DRENDO-1510 file (C-alpha; in Angstrom, 1 decimal, always signed):
<recs>
REC; n; res; u; v; w
REC; 1; UNK; +47.1; -0.9; -37.5 .
REC; 2; UNK; +49.3; +1.1; -34.9 .
REC; 3; UNK; +53.3; +1.6; -35.6 .
REC; 4; UNK; +55.3; +0.9; -32.4 .
REC; 5; UNK; +58.8; +2.2; -32.1 .
REC; 6; UNK; +61.4; -0.2; -30.9 .
REC; 7; UNK; +64.8; +1.0; -29.8 .
REC; 8; UNK; +67.6; -1.4; -30.1 .
REC; 9; UNK; +69.2; -0.9; -27.1 .
REC; 10; UNK; +72.6; -2.7; -25.6 .
REC; 11; UNK; +71.1; -3.4; -22.0 .
REC; 12; UNK; +67.7; -4.7; -23.6 .
REC; 13; UNK; +69.8; -6.9; -26.0 .
REC; 14; UNK; +71.8; -8.6; -23.0 .
REC; 15; UNK; +68.6; -9.0; -21.0 .
REC; 16; UNK; +67.1; -10.5; -23.8 .
REC; 17; UNK; +69.8; -12.8; -24.6 .
REC; 18; UNK; +70.1; -14.1; -20.8 .
REC; 19; UNK; +66.3; -14.7; -21.1 .
REC; 20; UNK; +67.0; -17.2; -23.9 .
REC; 21; UNK; +70.1; -18.7; -22.8 .
REC; 22; UNK; +72.5; -17.0; -25.3 .
REC; 23; UNK; +75.5; -16.0; -23.4 .
REC; 24; UNK; +77.7; -14.6; -26.3 .
REC; 25; UNK; +79.9; -12.0; -24.6 .
REC; 26; UNK; +79.4; -9.5; -27.5 .
REC; 27; UNK; +76.1; -8.5; -25.8 .
REC; 28; UNK; +77.9; -7.4; -22.8 .
REC; 29; UNK; +80.7; -5.9; -24.7 .
REC; 30; UNK; +78.4; -3.6; -26.4 .
REC; 31; UNK; +77.0; -2.4; -22.9 .
REC; 32; UNK; +80.5; -1.5; -22.2 .
REC; 33; UNK; +80.8; +0.2; -25.8 .
REC; 34; UNK; +77.8; +1.9; -27.1 .
REC; 35; UNK; +79.4; +2.5; -30.5 .
REC; 36; UNK; +80.1; -1.1; -31.0 .
REC; 37; UNK; +76.9; -1.7; -32.9 .
REC; 38; UNK; +76.4; -5.2; -31.9 .
REC; 39; UNK; +74.2; -7.9; -33.9 .
REC; 40; UNK; +71.1; -8.1; -31.7 .
REC; 41; UNK; +70.2; -12.0; -30.6 .
REC; 42; UNK; +67.7; -13.9; -32.9 .
REC; 43; UNK; +64.2; -12.9; -32.3 .
REC; 44; UNK; +65.1; -9.7; -30.5 .
REC; 45; UNK; +62.2; -8.1; -32.6 .
REC; 46; UNK; +59.6; -10.0; -30.7 .
REC; 47; UNK; +60.5; -7.8; -27.6 .
REC; 48; UNK; +58.8; -4.8; -29.4 .
REC; 49; UNK; +55.5; -5.9; -27.5 .
REC; 50; UNK; +56.6; -4.4; -24.6 .
REC; 51; UNK; +56.6; -1.1; -26.3 .
REC; 52; UNK; +52.9; -1.6; -27.7 .
REC; 53; UNK; +50.4; -0.3; -25.2 .
REC; 54; UNK; +47.7; -2.2; -26.7 .
REC; 55; UNK; +49.4; -5.6; -26.3 .
REC; 56; UNK; +46.9; -8.1; -24.8 .
REC; 57; UNK; +49.4; -9.7; -22.5 .
REC; 58; UNK; +51.3; -6.6; -21.2 .
REC; 59; UNK; +50.3; -5.7; -17.7 .
REC; 60; UNK; +48.6; -2.3; -17.0 .
REC; 61; UNK; +48.5; -0.5; -13.6 .
REC; 62; UNK; +45.2; -0.9; -11.9 .
REC; 63; UNK; +43.7; -3.4; -14.4 .
REC; 64; UNK; +43.4; -7.3; -13.9 .
REC; 65; UNK; +46.1; -8.8; -15.8 .
REC; 66; UNK; +45.6; -12.1; -17.8 .
REC; 67; UNK; +48.7; -14.3; -17.0 .
REC; 68; UNK; +48.9; -13.2; -13.5 .
REC; 69; UNK; +48.0; -16.7; -12.1 .
REC; 70; UNK; +45.0; -15.0; -10.2 .
REC; 71; UNK; +42.3; -16.0; -12.6 .
REC; 72; UNK; +41.4; -19.1; -14.5 .
REC; 73; UNK; +43.8; -18.3; -17.3 .
REC; 74; UNK; +41.4; -17.5; -19.9 .
REC; 75; UNK; +41.8; -13.9; -21.9 .
REC; 76; UNK; +38.8; -11.6; -21.6 .
REC; 77; UNK; +38.4; -11.5; -25.4 .
REC; 78; UNK; +38.1; -15.0; -25.9 .
REC; 79; UNK; +40.6; -17.6; -26.9 .
REC; 80; UNK; +40.7; -21.3; -27.8 .
REC; 81; UNK; +43.4; -20.6; -30.4 .
REC; 82; UNK; +47.3; -22.1; -30.5 .
REC; 83; UNK; +50.1; -20.1; -31.9 .
REC; 84; UNK; +51.1; -22.5; -34.4 .
REC; 85; UNK; +54.5; -21.0; -36.6 .
REC; 86; UNK; +56.7; -18.2; -36.2 .
REC; 87; UNK; +58.8; -16.9; -39.2 .
REC; 88; UNK; +61.4; -14.4; -39.4 .
REC; 89; UNK; +63.2; -13.1; -42.7 .
REC; 90; UNK; +66.3; -10.8; -42.2 .
REC; 91; UNK; +66.8; -8.3; -44.7 .
REC; 92; UNK; +69.9; -7.1; -42.6 .
REC; 93; UNK; +71.1; -7.7; -39.4 .
REC; 94; UNK; +69.4; -5.7; -36.2 .
REC; 95; UNK; +72.3; -4.0; -34.5 .
REC; 96; UNK; +72.6; -1.7; -31.2 .
REC; 97; UNK; +71.8; +1.8; -31.8 .
REC; 98; UNK; +69.2; +0.9; -34.2 .
REC; 99; UNK; +65.6; +2.6; -33.8 .
REC; 100; UNK; +63.0; +0.4; -35.3 .
REC; 101; UNK; +59.4; +0.9; -36.5 .
REC; 102; UNK; +57.0; -2.1; -36.3 .
REC; 103; UNK; +53.8; -2.2; -38.3 .
REC; 104; UNK; +51.6; -5.0; -38.2 .
REC; 105; UNK; +49.0; -6.0; -40.8 .
REC; 106; UNK; +46.9; -9.4; -41.7 .
REC; 107; UNK; +48.3; -11.8; -44.1 .
REC; 108; UNK; +46.6; -14.9; -45.6 .
REC; 109; UNK; +44.0; -16.9; -43.9 .
REC; 110; UNK; +42.8; -20.5; -44.6 .
REC; 111; UNK; +41.1; -23.6; -43.3 .
REC; 112; UNK; +42.0; -27.2; -43.0 .
REC; 113; UNK; +40.2; -30.2; -42.1 .
REC; 114; UNK; +41.6; -31.7; -38.9 .
REC; 115; UNK; +40.9; -34.8; -37.0 .
REC; 116; UNK; +39.1; -32.9; -34.4 .
REC; 117; UNK; +37.1; -30.7; -37.2 .
REC; 118; UNK; +37.7; -27.5; -39.2 .
REC; 119; UNK; +40.9; -25.5; -38.1 .
REC; 120; UNK; +40.9; -21.7; -39.2 .
REC; 121; UNK; +44.6; -20.5; -39.9 .
REC; 122; UNK; +45.4; -16.8; -39.8 .
REC; 123; UNK; +48.7; -15.1; -40.5 .
REC; 124; UNK; +49.9; -12.1; -39.1 .
REC; 125; UNK; +52.8; -9.9; -40.9 .
REC; 126; UNK; +55.0; -7.5; -38.9 .
REC; 127; UNK; +57.5; -5.4; -40.8 .
REC; 128; UNK; +60.3; -3.9; -39.0 .
REC; 129; UNK; +61.9; -1.0; -40.4 .
REC; 130; UNK; +65.0; +1.3; -39.7 .
REC; 131; UNK; +64.8; +5.3; -39.4 .
REC; 132; UNK; +65.5; +5.5; -43.1 .
REC; 133; UNK; +62.5; +3.5; -43.7 .
REC; 134; UNK; +64.3; +0.5; -45.1 .
REC; 135; UNK; +63.2; -3.1; -44.3 .
REC; 136; UNK; +65.0; -4.6; -41.7 .
REC; 137; UNK; +63.0; -8.0; -40.5 .
REC; 138; UNK; +59.8; -9.5; -41.6 .
REC; 139; UNK; +57.9; -11.5; -39.2 .
REC; 140; UNK; +55.1; -13.9; -39.8 .
REC; 141; UNK; +53.2; -15.2; -36.9 .
REC; 142; UNK; +50.3; -18.0; -37.9 .
REC; 143; UNK; +47.6; -18.9; -35.4 .
REC; 144; UNK; +45.0; -21.5; -35.5 .
REC; 145; UNK; +41.6; -21.7; -34.0 .
REC; 146; UNK; +39.6; -24.9; -34.0 .
REC; 147; UNK; +35.9; -24.8; -35.2 .
REC; 148; UNK; +34.5; -26.2; -32.0 .
REC; 149; UNK; +36.2; -26.9; -28.9 .
REC; 150; UNK; +38.0; -30.4; -28.7 .
REC; 151; UNK; +36.2; -33.1; -26.8 .
REC; 152; UNK; +36.5; -36.6; -26.2 .
REC; 153; UNK; +39.7; -39.1; -26.0 .
REC; 154; UNK; +41.8; -37.3; -28.4 .
REC; 155; UNK; +41.6; -33.9; -26.0 .
REC; 156; UNK; +42.6; -36.1; -23.3 .
REC; 157; UNK; +45.8; -37.7; -24.7 .
REC; 158; UNK; +44.0; -40.3; -26.4 .
REC; 159; UNK; +42.2; -42.2; -23.6 .
REC; 160; UNK; +38.8; -42.1; -22.0 .
REC; 161; UNK; +38.5; -41.0; -18.7 .
REC; 162; UNK; +36.9; -43.5; -16.4 .
</recs>
């Protein structure tokens, strides 16, 4: 998979922190003093999607945008899956001034029988490394796709429609 370059900039850290409701004054202080090397907010590395030209949820000029609300709300590539888990393992803190590279690869996959049928789980692993190649963060994402679309009472909150 392609490598994504993620510059960890104080302004982005502040915007991210505000978006998640984190009002730690260290982010504003880092903006005023770029040599401060403040620690980025937890999960900040997820903003690397904004630097990925192929990220499917990123709007592209002149193209229909999934998520705009203008259409039915289904992805062109299909869908039916859910984001089931997200894990972050920090090998060291992410600091303002870091320039990280993110490389994504497939992880494990497994199946489990659920009430609605067979569920297929897939794991995606993204490693974030610093300029020297040192591992900074390992992110694991787990998605789940049901074998068939869910229908019947359980799909409608446990009650039959009349």
